[in-house]
C-alpha atoms as one frame of an Amber mdcrd trajectory, in Angstrom:
protein
 -27.828  15.360  63.395 -27.824  13.010  60.801 -23.766  13.421  61.032 -23.980
  10.864  64.230 -26.171   8.408  62.777 -23.527   7.506  59.849 -22.898   4.212
  58.928 -18.790   2.946  59.675 -16.950   2.209  56.462 -13.524   0.464  56.786
 -11.091  -1.075  59.233  -9.944   0.359  62.625  -6.254   0.002  63.598  -7.062
  -2.432  66.013  -8.699  -4.837  63.388  -5.936  -4.244  60.730  -3.542  -5.339
  63.044  -5.261  -8.284  64.379  -5.768  -9.164  60.709  -1.864  -8.811  60.072
  -1.063 -10.453  62.899  -3.097 -13.913  62.087  -1.708 -13.584  58.556   1.918
 -13.150  59.090   1.229 -16.537  61.520  -0.122 -18.634  58.862   2.373 -17.416
  56.294   5.157 -18.383  58.856   3.424 -21.946  59.591   2.984 -22.506  55.753
   7.171 -22.086  55.174   7.959 -23.764  58.239   5.937 -26.866  57.278   7.362
 -26.125  53.314  11.212 -26.481  54.958  10.496 -29.364  57.063   9.325 -31.213
  54.086  12.000 -29.491  51.630  14.511 -30.816  54.347  12.934 -34.515  54.842
  12.462 -34.313  51.131  16.234 -33.862  50.653  16.996 -36.434  53.542  15.162
 -39.521  51.545  16.738 -38.556  48.224  20.386 -39.074  50.041  19.025 -42.547
  51.481  17.630 -43.597  48.025  21.082 -42.970  46.469  22.823 -44.439  49.189
  20.389 -47.609  49.132  20.524 -47.539  45.201  24.036 -47.603  44.721  24.957
 -49.874  47.988  22.491 -52.726  46.707  24.191 -52.163  42.926  27.495 -52.761
  44.459  26.680 -55.631  46.567  24.934 -57.412  43.854  27.426 -57.032  41.150
  30.321 -58.291  43.810  28.166 -60.931  44.944  27.562 -62.403  41.367  31.205
 -62.303  41.029  32.704 -63.292  43.955  30.661 -66.512  43.833  32.719 -67.501
  40.264  35.807 -66.790  41.945  38.499 -69.297  40.742  41.619 -70.544  40.150
  43.106 -71.961  36.741  42.473 -75.866  36.832  45.200 -77.684  37.723  46.735
 -74.495  39.690  46.727 -74.726  43.954  46.363 -71.395  45.920  43.778 -69.081
  47.216  41.676 -67.177  44.671  41.011 -64.537  47.364  44.023 -62.424  47.471
  42.787 -59.783  49.724  42.051 -59.710  53.038  43.634 -62.693  53.972  41.828
 -65.015  56.408  40.201 -63.082  59.685  41.246 -59.743  58.698  39.531 -56.486
  57.684  41.133 -54.602  54.639  39.442 -51.901  52.685  40.198 -53.545  49.624
  38.767 -56.725  47.923  41.172 -58.651  45.089  39.983 -62.286  44.161  40.888
 -64.134  41.053  38.830 -65.361  38.736  39.561 -67.858  35.685  37.954 -67.177
  32.310  37.815 -69.628  30.239  36.016 -67.615  27.461  38.836 -65.859  25.984
  41.796 -67.298  23.979  44.183 -68.465  25.348  42.027 -68.751  29.151  43.189
 -66.083  31.373  43.133 -65.609  35.399  41.958 -62.089  36.098  42.649 -60.045
  39.296  39.426 -58.598  40.446  39.136 -55.481  42.711  36.750 -53.671  44.402
  37.864 -50.321  46.189  36.810 -47.173  47.512  38.364 -43.761  45.613  38.028
 -40.119  45.762  37.249 -38.789  42.228  39.598 -35.922  42.443  41.626 -35.121
  45.344  40.003 -33.155  48.044  36.688 -33.266  46.688  35.427 -35.197  49.182
  33.270 -37.027  46.756  33.796 -40.790  46.148  33.218 -43.899  43.775  33.257
 -47.724  44.358  35.883 -48.605  41.628  35.993 -52.543  40.169  39.435 -53.286
  38.364  40.719 -55.779  36.741  44.009 -56.863  35.759  45.627 -59.872  34.157
  47.285 -61.941  37.169  50.984 -62.513  36.588  50.881 -66.101  37.740  49.995
 -67.080  34.314  52.520 -68.197  31.512  52.826 -64.584  29.720  52.091 -61.912
  32.306  50.874 -59.099  30.482  49.403 -56.014  32.782  46.062 -54.629  31.515
  44.117 -52.658  34.202  40.754 -51.775  33.106  39.034 -49.056  36.236  35.158
 -48.839  35.815  33.232 -47.275  38.390  30.438 -49.012  40.083  28.813 -46.673
  41.899  27.745 -42.805  41.201  29.859 -40.050  42.457  29.130 -39.491  45.983
  30.072 -37.328  48.701  27.949 -39.539  50.952  29.910 -42.231  50.715  32.211
 -42.872  53.309  34.445 -46.256  54.087  34.336 -49.344  52.099  35.526 -52.949
  54.244  35.925 -56.191  53.635  36.343 -59.128  56.601  36.783 -62.451  55.422
  36.839 -65.840  57.184  37.536 -68.835  54.941  35.347 -68.498  51.681  33.008
 -66.163  53.249  33.440 -62.746  52.860  31.231 -59.772  54.835  31.044 -56.702
  52.798  30.417 -53.210  54.838  29.457 -50.068  53.026  28.931 -46.977  55.291
  27.861 -43.666  54.268  26.249 -40.552  55.787  23.115 -38.770  55.515  22.420
 -35.424  57.205  18.461 -34.570  58.578  17.728 -31.339  59.875  21.417 -30.466
  60.502  22.281 -33.558  61.948  24.580 -36.182  60.440  23.757 -39.954  60.528
  25.533 -42.794  59.849  23.848 -45.753  57.588  26.348 -48.894  56.724  24.987
 -51.750  54.414  26.482 -54.960  55.187  26.495 -58.443  53.113  27.507 -61.263
  53.597  28.924 -63.353  50.769  30.133 -66.740  49.829  32.517 -67.871  47.259
  31.647 -71.148  45.496  34.949 -72.570  44.997  37.011 -71.419  47.946  36.800
 -73.574  50.679  35.162 -73.135  54.128  38.053 -73.231  56.293  41.340 -72.985
  55.533
């Protein structure tokens, strides 16, 4: 009669199934949270890249644009493009450099360029060239990237009114499969260009 009074060892099939279901639910919640974390982190990394690059461009552009000027005794406008009350994708201004021998007027250009055709990756470029209005018209063009090569850059606009330029950089970031547009705007004053012309 001791056969019926034996202690039970192990799990029943129902207990094993319940334990497996609970384990699968815990694993699914964990991986779902992990996926959301990495997606959010990728979004914030995109935002950080955009913010750092946008701020660097605006700081450099602001410092240079404030110094825009013509050679002493010359007339005209230190801002070449855009024209007054216009919007363009390139900013061109003149900078008189007294430190060179002989002193020279240099044109400074800011624009957005695709790094290689069809790549979808862009940089904001700064180009300098000697101005042809000086006595010896020698053209030397120096291109240098101001930002990292990014696929988040979309557009660069410059809007002018008198001696003020509004610079607008437009970028994009992706969050949970949705593309968001991000813009960074800055108002820049030139010290040597009259307010209203």
